[in-house]
C-alpha positions in Angstrom: -0.1 0.2 0.0 1.4 3.4 -0.9 0.9 5.6 2.1 0.6 9.1 -0.1 -2.9 7.2 -0.9 -3.8 7.1 3.0 -4.2 9.5 5.4 -3.0 10.1 9.0 -5.9 8.6 10.6 -5.8 5.9 8.8 -1.8 5.1 8.8 -2.0 5.1 12.7 -4.6 2.7 11.9 -2.1 1.0 10.8 1.0 1.5 13.2 -1.4 0.0 15.6 0.2 -3.5 14.6 1.2 -3.3 18.3 0.2 -3.1 21.9 0.3 -3.0 25.4 3.1 -4.4 26.9 1.9 -7.8 28.9 2.1 -7.5 33.0 2.8 -10.7 35.2 -0.6 -12.1 36.0 -1.9 -15.0 38.8 -1.0 -18.4 37.5 -5.3 -18.9 36.5 -4.7 -15.8 34.0 -1.3 -17.1 32.5 -3.1 -20.3 32.0 -5.8 -19.1 30.5 -3.4 -16.5 28.5 -1.3 -19.2 27.0 -4.6 -21.7 26.2 -5.4 -18.4 24.3 -2.1 -18.8 22.4 -2.3 -22.3 21.3 -5.4 -22.2 19.9 -4.3 -19.3 17.8 -0.6 -20.6 16.8 -3.4 -24.1 16.2 -5.0 -22.2 13.7 -2.4 -20.1 12.1 -2.0 -17.3 13.5 1.4 -16.8 14.8 0.8 -13.6 16.6 4.3 -12.5 18.7 2.8 -11.9 21.8 1.5 -15.5 21.9 4.8 -16.8 21.1 6.4 -14.9 23.6 3.5 -16.4 26.2 4.6 -19.6 25.1 8.3 -19.5 25.4 7.8 -17.8 28.9 4.9 -19.8 30.3 4.4 -22.6 28.2 6.0 -25.9 26.5 9.1 -24.7 24.3 9.6 -28.2 23.3 5.9 -28.1 21.7 6.3 -24.9 20.4 9.3 -25.1 18.3 7.6 -29.0 17.3 4.5 -26.9 16.0 6.7 -23.9 14.9 8.2 -26.1 12.6 5.6 -27.9 11.4 4.0 -24.7 10.0 7.3 -23.3 9.0 7.4 -26.6 6.2 3.8 -26.3 5.3 3.7 -25.4 1.6 -0.2 -23.6 2.3 0.8 -21.0 4.2 1.2 -17.7 3.2 4.3 -15.9 2.9 3.3 -13.3 5.6 2.2 -15.9 8.1 5.8 -17.8 7.3 8.0 -15.3 7.9 6.4 -14.6 11.8 6.7 -18.4 12.1 10.9 -17.8 10.9 10.7 -14.6 13.2 9.5 -17.5 15.9 11.9 -19.9 15.4 14.9 -17.5 15.7 13.7 -16.0 18.8 13.5 -19.7 20.2 16.9 -19.9 19.6 16.6 -22.2 16.4 18.6 -22.0 13.4 18.0 -24.5 10.3 17.6 -21.7 7.7 15.2 -19.7 10.0 17.2 -16.9 10.1 18.7 -16.7 6.2 15.1 -16.9 4.9 14.6 -13.9 6.5 17.5 -11.9 5.7 19.4 -13.5 2.9 16.4 -11.9 0.6 16.9 -8.6 2.3 20.3 -8.8 1.7 20.1 -9.2 -2.3 18.2 -6.8 -2.6 19.8 -3.8 -0.8 23.0 -5.6 -3.0 20.6 -5.1 -6.2 19.9 -1.4 -5.2 16.5 -1.9 -5.0 14.6 1.6 -5.4 10.7 2.4 -4.4 8.3 1.8 -6.9 6.1 4.7 -6.5 7.2 8.7 -6.6 7.2 10.6 -3.4 7.3 13.9 -4.5 4.9 14.4 -7.6 1.2 14.5 -6.2 0.8 14.2 -10.0 2.3 11.3 -10.1 1.6 9.9 -6.8 0.5 5.8 -7.1 2.3 5.1 -10.6 5.4 3.4 -11.1 8.3 5.2 -11.7 10.0 4.8 -15.6 13.5 4.3 -13.4 12.3 1.4 -11.0 10.5 -0.3 -14.8 14.3 0.3 -15.8 15.8 -1.5 -12.7 12.8 -4.4 -13.4 13.7 -4.9 -16.1 17.5 -4.9 -16.1 16.9 -7.8 -13.5 15.0 -9.9 -15.4 11.9 -9.0 -13.3 8.2 -8.5 -14.6 7.2 -4.9 -13.2 4.5 -6.7 -11.1 6.6 -9.3 -9.5 9.2 -6.1 -8.9 6.5 -4.2 -6.9 5.4 -6.6 -4.9 8.9 -7.2 -3.4 9.7 -3.7 -3.4 6.7 -2.4 -2.1 5.5 -6.1 0.3 7.9 -9.1 -0.1 11.2 -7.0 1.1 9.5 -4.4 3.7 8.1 -7.3 5.0 10.8 -9.7 5.7 12.3 -6.6 7.1 10.1 -6.3 9.8 10.4 -10.1 10.6 14.1 -9.9 11.1 13.2 -7.1 14.1 10.2 -8.8 15.5 12.8 -11.9 16.0 14.2 -9.7 18.4 17.8 -11.4 16.7 20.5 -8.6 17.2 22.8 -9.7 14.0 19.9 -8.3 12.1 20.6 -4.7 13.8 23.9 -4.1 10.3 21.2 -5.6 7.7 18.8 -2.8 9.1 21.1 0.1 9.2 22.1 -1.0 5.3 18.3 -0.8 5.1 17.8 3.0 6.7 20.3 4.3 4.2 19.0 2.7 1.0 17.1 4.6 -1.5 13.8 2.6 -1.1 11.2 4.1 1.4 9.7 0.8 1.7 13.1 -0.9 3.4 13.4 2.6 5.0 10.0 2.7 6.8 10.6 -0.6 7.5 14.1 -1.1 9.1 12.4 2.2 11.3 10.1 0.0 13.3 12.3 -3.0 13.3 15.1 -0.8 15.1 12.7 0.9 17.1 11.0 -3.1 17.6 15.3 -4.2 18.8 15.6 -0.7 21.3 18.4 0.2 18.3 19.5 3.6 19.4 22.3 3.8 17.7 20.2 3.7 14.6 18.3 6.7 15.5 20.5 9.4 13.1 19.5 6.9 10.7 16.5 7.4 11.2 16.7 10.8 11.5 18.5 11.3 8.1 15.8 8.5 6.2 12.6 10.8 7.4 14.8 14.2 6.1 14.2 13.2 2.6 10.2 12.9 3.3 7.2 14.9 4.1 3.4 14.8 5.6 1.9 11.5 5.5 5.0 10.1 4.6 6.9 10.8 7.5 4.1 10.0 10.5 6.3 6.3 10.6 9.5 8.0 11.7 8.5 9.9 13.7 6.2 7.1 16.0 9.5 5.1 15.4 11.7 8.1 16.8 8.8 8.0 19.9 10.0 4.8 21.1 13.2 6.2 22.5 11.9 8.4 25.4 14.7 9.4 26.9 16.3 10.2 23.4 16.2 14.4 23.3 17.6 13.8 19.8 14.5 11.7 18.6 12.0 13.8 20.6 12.7 16.6 18.7 13.1 15.3 15.2 9.6 13.6 15.7 8.4 16.0 16.6 9.2 17.8 13.4 8.0 15.0 11.4 4.6 14.3 12.8 1.5 16.2 13.7 1.3 17.7 17.3 -2.0 16.3 17.9 -0.2 11.9 16.8 2.7 12.8 18.7 0.6 13.7 22.1 -1.6 11.2 21.5 1.3 8.2 20.5 3.8 9.6 23.9 0.7 9.0 26.1 0.2 5.3 24.7 4.3 5.0 24.8 4.7 5.9 28.7 1.8 3.0 29.3 3.5 0.0 28.0 2.3 0.4 24.4 4.6 -0.7 21.8 3.7 0.2 18.1 5.5 -2.7 16.4 5.5 -5.4 18.4 3.5 -7.3 15.7 0.5 -8.1 17.5 -2.7 -7.1 17.1 -4.8 -4.9 19.6 -6.6 -6.5 22.2 
């Protein structure tokens, strides 16, 4: 989805793929949460809050077995498969799951994959640029396939690398922030925020400086996840409307995690 086509309110709803941090609960409540987690996972719904619940309070071996079965399921869609790979990495499993998440990102960065759409001209908003079409042709891709990879598949892999909680992702995410692709930059901003990587703050600010209006809001929210950084706070306030900043600061102070990968309760 091209951000320029949606308003700030809808954008914030999309950013709502987050949740408030879970707090310690009595054993009975933990059992209820674990039962709910298993129900979701057995229905091929893989939310990080459920993964975290079972890693901390459930049967880790049974969880890993179920996740490996899901990863090998040919009918599983790519979004769910990415979540599963991230969960397996978080559980300490290797067996190619890390490479599944990160190799396509590395290849896209090496190939200089650009963003498909024009973020400057309102006249051409939402249209695939001629330079992107040339890039697709040079890499033997159809325009449709290249647009999908650049606007959906690679940004999604970047997000999942962040959801894995694995600090090995940080150098790759820094490269994505320094790329020329808005899709990779925004996803990397969310991912480094999820990893609490303060060293990425200047890179987020630099990437945000290339955008304006609604296109900047994701960067602002990413910066707000570093509440102890005056640099991040000042930059965020320049990037988004005051009401958006106020609302998100309040949520984050209450334990809200904007990029946790969960759906709101």
